[in-house]
C-alpha positions in Angstrom: 147.6 122.6 272.2 143.9 122.5 271.4 142.0 119.4 272.3 139.3 118.0 270.2 137.2 116.5 273.0 136.1 118.5 276.1 134.3 117.0 279.0 132.7 118.7 282.0 132.9 117.0 285.4 131.1 118.0 288.6 132.0 115.2 291.1 128.9 113.2 290.2 128.8 109.6 289.0 127.2 110.7 285.7 130.0 113.3 285.3 132.6 110.5 285.7 130.8 108.3 283.3 130.8 111.1 280.8 134.6 111.6 281.3 135.3 107.9 280.6 133.1 108.0 277.5 134.8 111.1 276.3 138.2 109.5 276.9 137.2 106.5 274.8 135.9 108.8 272.0 139.2 110.7 272.1 141.2 107.5 271.6 139.0 106.5 268.7 139.7 109.9 267.1 143.4 110.0 267.9 142.7 113.2 269.8 143.4 114.7 273.2 141.0 115.2 276.1 140.4 118.4 278.1 138.7 117.8 281.4 137.1 120.9 282.9 135.6 121.4 286.3 133.6 124.6 287.0 133.2 125.9 290.5 131.5 129.0 291.8 132.5 131.0 294.8 129.5 131.1 297.2 129.0 133.8 299.9 128.9 131.0 302.3 130.7 127.6 301.9 128.5 125.1 300.1 127.2 122.3 302.3 129.0 119.6 300.3 132.4 121.1 301.0 134.2 119.5 304.0 134.6 121.7 307.1 138.4 121.6 306.9 138.6 122.6 303.2 137.8 125.6 301.0 135.6 125.5 297.9 138.6 125.9 295.7 140.6 123.1 297.5 137.6 120.8 297.1 137.2 121.7 293.4 140.9 120.9 292.8 140.6 117.6 294.6 137.6 116.6 292.5 139.4 117.4 289.3 142.6 115.6 290.3 140.6 112.5 291.2 138.8 112.5 287.9 141.9 112.9 285.8 143.6 110.2 287.8 140.7 107.8 287.2 140.7 108.6 283.4 144.4 108.3 283.1 144.4 104.9 284.8 141.7 103.5 282.6 143.0 105.0 279.3 146.8 104.9 279.4 148.6 106.9 276.8 145.7 109.4 276.3 146.8 113.0 276.2 144.8 114.7 279.0 144.7 118.4 280.0 142.8 119.6 283.1 141.2 123.0 283.7 139.7 124.5 286.8 137.5 127.4 286.2 135.7 129.8 288.6 132.7 131.1 286.6 129.1 130.6 285.9 128.8 126.9 284.9 126.9 127.3 281.5 129.1 130.1 280.4 132.3 128.3 281.2 131.2 125.1 279.5 130.2 126.9 276.4 133.5 128.7 276.2 135.5 125.5 276.8 133.6 123.7 274.0 133.5 126.5 271.5 136.6 125.3 269.6 136.2 121.6 270.3 134.9 118.9 268.0 132.8 117.6 270.8 131.5 118.6 274.3 130.6 115.8 276.6 128.5 116.1 279.8 126.8 113.8 282.3 123.0 113.5 282.5 120.6 112.1 285.1 117.7 112.0 282.7 114.1 112.3 283.8 113.1 112.8 287.4 116.5 113.2 289.1 116.5 116.2 291.3 119.4 118.5 290.8 120.6 116.7 287.6 122.0 118.5 284.6 118.8 118.3 282.7 116.3 119.0 285.6 118.8 121.6 286.9 118.8 123.1 283.4 122.6 123.2 283.0 122.9 120.6 280.4 119.7 121.7 278.7 121.0 125.3 278.4 124.4 124.1 277.1 122.7 121.8 274.5 120.4 124.7 273.5 123.2 127.2 273.1 126.3 125.3 272.0 127.5 125.8 268.5 129.3 122.4 268.6 127.9 118.9 269.0 127.1 117.9 272.6 126.9 114.3 274.0 125.1 113.5 277.2 126.0 110.3 279.1 124.2 108.7 282.0 125.7 107.3 285.1 126.6 103.6 284.9 127.8 103.7 281.3 131.1 101.9 280.7 133.3 101.0 277.8 131.7 97.5 277.7 128.2 99.0 277.2 129.2 100.3 273.8 129.8 96.7 272.6 127.4 93.9 271.9 127.2 91.3 274.7 130.3 89.1 274.9 129.9 85.4 274.0 130.6 82.7 276.5 134.3 82.2 277.2 135.3 85.8 276.3 137.4 87.4 279.1 136.4 90.9 280.4 139.6 92.4 279.0 138.7 91.1 275.5 135.3 92.9 275.6 136.5 95.9 273.5 137.3 93.4 270.7 133.6 92.4 270.4 131.5 94.3 267.8 130.2 97.8 268.7 126.5 98.4 269.1 125.0 100.2 266.2 124.6 104.0 265.9 121.0 105.3 265.5 120.2 108.5 263.6 116.9 110.3 263.9 116.3 111.8 260.5 113.8 114.4 259.3 113.2 114.5 255.6 111.7 117.9 255.2 115.0 119.7 255.8 117.8 117.1 256.0 121.0 118.5 257.5 124.5 117.6 256.3 126.2 118.1 259.6 123.8 115.8 261.4 124.0 113.0 258.8 127.8 113.2 258.5 128.2 113.1 262.3 126.2 109.8 262.5 128.0 108.2 259.5 131.4 109.2 260.9 130.5 107.8 264.4 129.5 104.5 262.8 132.7 104.4 260.7 134.9 105.0 263.6 133.3 102.2 265.6 133.2 99.8 262.6 129.5 99.2 263.1 126.2 99.7 261.4 124.1 102.8 261.2 120.3 102.6 261.6 118.5 105.6 260.2 115.0 106.1 261.7 112.3 108.3 260.3 108.9 108.6 262.1 105.8 109.5 260.1 102.4 110.5 261.5 100.3 109.2 258.6 97.1 109.3 260.6 97.1 113.1 260.2 97.7 113.0 256.5 94.7 113.7 254.3 93.9 110.8 252.0 95.1 111.4 248.5 92.4 112.0 245.8 92.6 109.1 243.4 93.0 110.4 239.8 91.8 107.0 238.4 89.3 104.4 239.4 89.9 102.7 242.8 90.8 99.4 241.1 92.7 98.6 237.9 91.9 95.6 235.8 94.8 93.3 234.7 95.0 89.9 233.3 95.2 88.5 236.8 92.1 90.5 237.9 91.5 93.6 239.9 94.6 95.1 241.7 93.8 96.8 245.0 95.0 100.3 245.5 97.3 100.7 248.6 95.9 102.3 251.7 96.8 106.0 252.1 98.9 105.2 255.1 100.9 102.5 253.2 101.3 104.9 250.3 102.6 107.6 252.6 105.1 105.3 254.2 106.3 104.1 250.8 106.8 107.7 249.7 108.8 108.5 252.8 110.9 105.4 252.3 111.8 106.6 248.8 112.6 110.1 250.2 114.9 108.7 252.9 116.7 106.5 250.4 117.3 109.6 248.2 118.6 111.7 251.1 121.0 108.9 252.2 122.3 107.9 248.7 125.2 110.4 248.6 126.2 109.5 252.1 126.2 105.8 251.4 128.6 106.6 248.5 130.9 108.7 250.8 130.9 106.1 253.5 130.9 102.8 251.6 132.1 100.7 254.5 129.2 101.7 256.8 126.3 99.2 256.7 123.0 101.2 256.7 119.6 100.1 257.7 116.7 102.5 256.9 113.5 102.3 259.1 110.4 104.4 258.3 107.8 103.9 261.0 104.4 105.4 261.8 104.3 107.0 265.2 105.5 109.8 267.4 109.1 110.6 266.6 110.3 110.6 270.3 108.7 107.3 271.1 110.0 105.7 267.9 113.6 106.9 268.6 113.7 105.9 272.2 112.5 102.5 271.2 115.0 102.2 268.4 117.9 103.2 270.7 117.3 100.6 273.4 120.2 98.4 272.1 122.2 101.2 270.5 125.6 102.4 271.4 124.8 106.0 270.4 121.7 108.0 269.4 122.2 111.0 267.2 119.6 113.8 266.9 119.6 117.3 265.7 118.7 120.8 267.0 117.9 123.7 264.7 119.2 127.1 265.4 121.0 128.7 268.4 118.9 130.1 271.2 120.8 132.5 273.3 117.9 133.4 275.6 117.5 132.1 279.1 114.5 130.0 278.2 116.2 127.7 275.8 114.2 125.2 273.7 115.8 122.1 272.3 112.7 121.0 270.5 110.2 118.5 271.7 111.7 115.4 270.1 115.3 116.1 271.3 114.0 117.2 274.7 112.2 113.9 275.1 115.0 111.6 274.0 117.5 113.4 276.3 115.2 112.4 279.2 114.3 108.9 278.2 117.0 107.3 276.1 119.3 105.1 278.0 122.3 105.2 275.7 124.5 108.3 275.1 122.8 110.9 273.0 124.6 113.2 270.6 122.8 116.5 269.8 124.1 118.2 266.7 123.2 121.8 266.1 122.4 122.9 262.5 120.7 125.6 260.5 
């Protein structure tokens, strides 16, 4: 039976964190979970493999332990496991091709050998036709929720409200797949959606005023807004227009719209500090070795502390 959520594990702490995040997401969706571990047959045994074990035996043990940990933490979840001997990126892309979501661990910026710095996650993100979520080590189910109030027992933490979902939105070519993913994620969590749009007004030419710089009213001269303020106001109206049909489609999702001047990556990382999930897009599919995820997506994958969902679109 096909599984809607696929997670790749590699024996690392971030891989295990990704597996538990994926399991929780599968339960939210009423879906099953497929756990895949990819191993590669080296000419000589890898240094991390114990002396009394083969690479395959070691890979099977890692997969068993991961599935056991997930099953214990998420009873009742339908779990399938797959051990694949292949190139890592190729195997992960094949496994996630028919899934609703592919989940991987991430070490972020500066971690030697991590998915991103080791280019595995970056190549998967750049080539996947399905949404990919990257999760850092140390993330737990409790981290998706707002801090519990005094007197709330740890087992009651899942009953506390979820942290909001943050969506990074471009208004020049808004994408339905990206916006719907964010609205649906917020709906499933019963939380709010914060839509963030960054504007670099400093580089916009000042508009030519078709009328005098001031207008005279009964109350006296009315100042004309600064070009930057006018540009922000224009973008706010554009964002509202883009989101209007989605607000109607998802009436139960509270939406906050934020239009801010600044670099998009900096604005998004700041907005996601207290978020449960950050959703960004990636245009096109690059099948070349040198995969580019785009400067904004690349930056947030390195610096955002919460899980990041990257949604491919045209």
